[in-house]
C-alpha positions in Angstrom: 20.7 1.7 53.9 23.2 1.6 51.0 20.9 -0.8 49.0 18.0 1.7 49.3 20.2 4.6 48.2 21.5 2.5 45.2 17.9 1.6 44.3 16.8 5.2 44.4 19.8 6.3 42.3 19.4 3.4 39.7 15.6 3.7 39.2 15.7 6.9 37.1 18.6 5.5 35.1 16.7 2.3 34.4 13.6 4.3 33.5 15.6 6.4 31.1 17.1 3.3 29.5 13.7 1.7 29.0 12.4 5.0 27.4 15.4 5.1 25.1 14.9 1.5 24.0 11.2 2.1 23.3 11.8 5.3 21.3 14.4 3.4 19.2 11.8 0.8 18.5 9.5 3.5 17.1 12.4 4.7 14.9 12.9 1.2 13.6 9.3 1.0 12.4 9.8 4.3 10.5 13.0 2.9 8.9 11.3 -0.4 8.1 9.5 1.2 5.1 12.8 2.1 3.5 14.2 -1.4 4.1 11.2 -3.3 2.8 11.6 -6.1 0.2 9.0 -6.8 -2.5 8.2 -10.0 -0.6 6.8 -7.8 2.2 3.9 -6.8 -0.1 3.3 -10.1 -1.7 0.5 -12.4 -0.5 -1.6 -9.5 0.8 -4.7 -8.0 -0.6 -4.4 -4.2 -1.2 -7.4 -1.9 -1.7 -7.1 1.4 -3.5 -7.5 4.5 -1.4 -6.5 7.2 -3.7 -5.1 8.2 -7.1 -2.7 11.1 -7.2 -2.0 12.5 -10.6 -0.8 15.8 -12.1 -4.5 16.6 -12.8 -5.5 16.1 -9.1 -6.3 13.6 -6.5 -9.2 11.1 -6.5 -10.0 9.6 -3.1 -12.0 6.5 -2.9 -15.0 6.9 -0.6 -15.0 3.4 0.7 -18.2 3.9 2.9 -20.1 5.1 -0.2 -18.7 2.3 -2.3 -19.9 -0.2 0.4 -23.3 1.4 0.5 -23.5 1.2 -3.3 -22.5 -2.5 -3.3 -19.1 -1.8 -4.7 -17.0 -2.3 -1.6 -14.6 -4.8 -3.2 -13.6 -2.7 -6.3 -10.0 -1.7 -7.1 -8.0 -4.3 -5.3 -4.8 -6.0 -6.1 -2.5 -8.7 -4.8 0.9 -10.0 -5.9 1.6 -13.7 -5.9 2.7 -15.7 -8.9 1.0 -13.1 -10.9 -0.8 -9.8 -10.2 -4.5 -10.1 -9.7 -7.4 -8.2 -8.3 -10.8 -6.6 -8.9 -11.4 -3.6 -11.1 -14.9 -2.2 -11.3 -16.5 -4.7 -11.8 -14.1 -7.0 -13.6 -11.5 -9.4 -12.2 -8.1 -9.0 -13.7 -4.7 -10.6 -13.8 -1.4 -10.4 -15.4 2.4 -10.8 -15.2 4.7 -8.5 -13.3 8.4 -8.2 -12.7 9.9 -6.7 -9.6 13.5 -5.5 -10.0 16.3 -3.8 -8.1 15.7 -0.5 -6.4 11.9 -1.1 -6.1 11.5 -1.2 -9.8 8.2 -2.8 -10.9 6.9 -3.6 -14.4 3.3 -4.8 -14.9 2.7 -6.7 -18.1 -0.4 -6.9 -20.2 -3.5 -7.3 -18.1 -6.3 -9.6 -18.9 -9.8 -9.2 -17.4 -13.2 -10.6 -17.4 -15.7 -8.8 -19.6 -18.6 -8.1 -17.3 -20.8 -5.1 -18.3 -20.3 -2.1 -16.1 -23.6 -0.8 -14.7 -22.0 1.8 -12.5 -18.4 2.8 -11.9 -17.2 4.6 -8.8 -17.1 8.4 -8.9 -13.8 9.7 -10.1 -12.2 6.6 -11.5 -13.1 4.6 -14.6 -11.9 1.0 -14.7 -10.1 1.5 -18.0 -8.1 4.3 -16.4 -7.2 2.1 -13.5 -5.9 -0.5 -15.8 -4.0 2.1 -17.8 -2.4 3.4 -14.6 -1.4 -0.1 -13.6 0.2 -0.8 -17.0 2.3 2.3 -16.6 3.7 1.5 -13.2 7.5 1.8 -13.0 8.2 1.4 -9.2 6.6 0.6 -5.9 7.1 1.9 -2.4 5.7 1.2 1.1 5.1 4.3 3.2 3.4 4.3 6.5 2.0 0.8 5.8 0.5 2.0 2.5 1.6 0.6 -0.9 2.3 3.2 -3.5 2.6 2.3 -7.2 4.3 5.1 -9.2 3.7 5.4 -12.9 5.9 6.9 -15.6 3.3 9.7 -16.1 3.6 10.9 -12.4 0.5 9.1 -11.2 0.6 7.4 -7.8 -1.9 4.7 -6.8 -2.1 4.5 -3.0 -3.4 1.2 -1.5 -4.1 0.1 2.1 -3.6 -3.4 3.2 -6.9 -5.2 3.6 
């Protein structure tokens, strides 16, 4: 009888312990963004979701872009160099990641394909200008944010 009583008494305590451990695991993922290293964003392809600037926010309508045959525009990845797809040109260039999430993007080079149509709200030359003014990076909720000196934030989702 004592074993049954002990089991009944210990079951809620064990349940509470399991729930506490699981809730702490959720907190760890929230803290993970603050503790990310630049290597956590390297080697992945990132696709632009929005541009937040003092003038307003431009959200990339990925379904419309796909329908218009431009689903692969405005991407980037960090490896030995920064590279990605503009609209429609491929680009690449040097970058330097520093302490405190500092990031400097050097002069970009791109292919010279003629643009037939650019996505609504964002011209390729503006995208390249935003990239060249980046001063720091951040990872929030799994989204890569590139912050520029002018207050513009490029928000990318992992692809």
